[in-house]
Phi, psi and omega in degrees: 000121180276129178236101180235117188284164176297325179300315179299316181296321178289318179302322185268005179059038182296324183288337173295320177297316182297323177296319179294321178295318182301332179296341180267358178288151181261003180219155177292325177297320178297317179298315180296317181293329180298322181291347179264004181298135177229158176302145181288145180275335183238139180297323181299314180294320180297315181301317180297314181297316180297321179293323177297314180297319181295322177294318178297320178298320181294336181293339179288339186256349179251179185274359184251068183293140179293133182299158177299132182237041174295143180217161179264147176285125183237028178298319180298317181295318179296320178298316180293324179297333180282344181269126182292141178071003175278164177217155181265151175280160179306321180298324178293320178296325178294324176298313180297319180297318180299314179296320181294317179296321178298317178300314181300315181296318181293317181297318178296319181297311183292330175291322181293321183248046183296334179292322182281325188232063182296322182285322176291328176294313180297328176293317180291335179288350179283347178245152181249124180276129179249103180295340182298328180297308181295320181298318181296319181290316181298329181291329186256318188256132177279162177300344181268005177081029178241158176281130182297138180298333181273009180297328175206158180294321180299315180296322180297315181293319180299316182291329175295315179296320179300315179297323179295314182295320179296325176296319179294319178300316180297319182293314183294321181293317180296326179294314179295320180299316181294318183297307186283339176289321180292336179271001179062030177276344187263154177285174181300328182284346176071302185213168177210185179231127176228127181052048179058028181229133179289135180226156178275135176269093188262139174294137188306326183290340182254010188299328182282348182271356183247129178279123180162191183245131178282125181250356179163180179211168178283170181298323182279344181084003182281341181237135177243133182261117186237133173269122182302149184301316182295322180293323180299321180298315179291328180295320177297320178295322180295320180298320178297317180293321179295322177298316179298321179298317181297317180295322180291322178296316178300318179300315181294317180296323177296318179296318179293321178298316178296329178293322182276342186305320179293346183262019182304314182300319180293319180296322177296316180295324176299312183293318179298320178297316181292325176296314180298319179292326177297318179294317178301315179297320179295320177299317181293319180294320177297322180301325180292329182284336182247013180055047184272159177212179180258108176284169180281134175259114188262159173278338176281135183286104176198157175232125176223096177258110180259132180050053182273140178244146169280115189300323181291314178296320180300314180293319179297314180293325179298319179296322183268008181057040177252136180285133177262129181274122179283156179242147175240125184222144182222131174236134177203184185298333179271349178219074191284321183227140177243130178252109181265126179232175182131175184291163177292163178065021179260351178106013181297310184294320182292327176294316178301312181293327180300312181298312182296313183295317180296321179294317179294318178302312182298317181286356175256007177089020179253141174285154188234151182280082177224171174293145185297341179270010177287160178209158180204180186241155177272107181271135178288327181226140173232115184248137181227149172220090188229141172087190181283113186255026179287129182257104181286321183300315182266007179053043179254141175286170179302314184291320178298317179297319181293322177296320178296322179292320178297322177299320177296320178299312184296327179288321188264340187296133173211190185289349178248037182243141170245119180245146182225118183233124180262135180054056183298129175092352184284163176107354181219185177305128185305319183287312183288314179296324179295321179295318178295321178298323177300316181296317179300315182298319178296323179295316178299320180296315181294333179275006176065022178283151173265146179192164175228130177231154172243144183202161171249355186284125181294325182296330178287327176295318180294317180299318179298327179284334183274323182278134192300315188255022171246132185244140171280154176206160178212159174267127188290145177231149173285119186293339180274309186267347186058028174272138180291142177260352178056034177243130179275132176236121181262135178127351183208139178290157181258144175283148179282343182050034187301307184288325179295318179294321179297317179296320181296330181268017169090010177288131183304144183296326180296320179292321179297321179295319178297322179293321180298323182293336182274352179263141179299146182302321182299319181296315180297316181298318180298312181295322179294319179297315179299316179300316180296315179299321180295320178296317179298318180295323176299318178297315179298321181294319178297317178299317180298317179297318178297318179296321178298319179295315178298319180298315180296320178295320179296319178297319178297317180296319179297318178299319180296316179296320179298319179295317179296319179299317179299316181295317179296320179298318179297317179296319179296318179297316179297319180295319180296319179297318179295317180298316180300314180297319180295318178297320179297317180297321179295318179298313178300318182296315180297317181297316180294320178297320179297315179297319181293317179299317178298319180294318181295327182282318184266334183060028181260098184293322181298316179296320179299313180297320181294315180295319180296316180297318180297314179297318180297319180296318179299314181295323179295319179299317177300317182295316182293329177297319180282325182233079182297142182282131177286139179297135183265317184262167179295322181298317179295319179297318179297318180298318180294321178299318179298315180298316180297319180298315179299319180297317179299316180298318179296320179297319179298318179298314179298320181298316179299316180298319180295318180299319179297318180295320180297316179301317178298317179297318179300314179300317179298320180294320180298315179299315180298317181297319179296319178299314181298317180297317179298316179299320182293317181289328180280343185283138176254115183294145180233163176298143181076003171293140175272120186225171170216153177282141181307144179064020174231162182259337185288136179252143178217177182245137180286121178271322187205148177234125177233108182053245183270000187249148177233142177256117188251131180260121179257012180098297182269338181207165179238141179231160181244134178207167179281153181295331183293341181266003185264149172239136181281128175261313180204127180288152181290146179267119182282000000 
């Protein structure tokens, strides 16, 4: 069960991430739901969600793009469906139809491409598509949001009557228009429209000569708008028909609403599915902007974030064209807690937040910006103490608040906890607060919790160096400019560079010296030693990077040379083959020329044929030795097998004889060796003997012998060794 508090989510700016993700949603419901995302309580549910997001992300790179799944919000419609005797408007039915069609299209798509999207397919299988909903709506509502005339026989007849009456209105109005226009009673505009009704534009002086009802006049009063008497009669009839049409439409809409009412649960599940898919899509789209991927979630408790970026910082720097430095951090049973130290503004806090935020994001179903070979563990609890923790509401000081927070840590911390503490131990007397911080750190360590802390306290740096599975770390600084490099280095505590930073910021040197005198010598020496070690390590790291670059360049050069060597070798082989063939041709030519010259001189054809046949036989024998003819018939194959068998038997006999001879030779060698060894052990070395040291090839002359030692002259140098290690090459001649 994952327990991650609101405080932790706020400390790590998790809700800023959710707002950024929400911007990629295609619906307002999706945006609202995104802000409600929380870390998953179960690893099984988290794994499924991450795989869904990862599959959606992969759809951007293949040819099987997931169809558009925009949908309409239908909460109002669902609410009305729950109210008895209520009915939906045509536009509401179109919203439901759109969502239903989208569901149908998505289900068909995921079934078709089930190999590419197995997790999204299993998610879509949780809902049941009901074609009856879409069929019922299509039968009644047109794509333009109107009730179909064929929805009922009564509606069809009413609309026929309406069209007839409208035709009569048009005829009667046109007749009046023509009549009064010919009498010059009308203004130049002839007619106008008032309350969706055509009226005659009559000059005010002729208004009493026209039968009808005055419906208005112009601003100046020079024009009076009159509806002709004949048209009014038909208009009244039209109003009655329109009322009947409206009542019939309401009746039809109520029937359609009642048809859909039993499907409320399905409509809710459709909308929830589309909201969830919208969030999955937004997560995948956000992942592309921060170059995120899915790291491996292991059962073994460890954290390995390689080339990790803080997503908020990454986006901010990308907008400003600033390069973001990635961090690599690893926590495991042999490196349980990391203590990051060093001066302010070096990136300690952002590194701390990066680890925490990425872990929370991942446990909330979001992909994270790390190297694809990264891996991590599912932590049940993530505890943080970051930023200014002064509580104004409870009238607590920073240190009191931090102590209260530490009590909470001690209560909740266990072997499945990841804790992150910024500026650990601050807020109180350095010695007393530092001692208490040591105890807290030891408690976290004993509870097998994983964690990262930042601190300026030297005693915590020393403690990290003393406890086996706690590691020191620092953020690298340029030793000359004291500019931060924003690179994390694990294995060494960081210097605070307090006096160096003060000097760089213009504090007078005399004041810095006075401050140094007030600090204990041990403290200054420790900080100076750490600073020196850090500078040395920076130099070594630069050298290592240069060597790596030279090595890579050398490897590239070696590959190039190897390729050239291969090509040259191929050319040489081809040339040798050509040369061999040419030499063969020359030999053949010379031999043939010799035979022809002999024939021309003797004119003896018989001798020529005999010599040619003999030469041909010799060449054929040479060729067959190099290219033996494979047996064609069974008899030939059998004959060859018999010959091979006889050869094998002969070889075995010879092998036995050779082995016997070898054994005799070995015995003779052993006897000879024993004699030589006896002679060597019995021999007393003398000055001017030519000797060599055992297991070496160089020979020298004994210059002097003192007890068990001999001094051997090799010409350019003299060496001393024991007599037992010498072998006689040649005895001295007296």
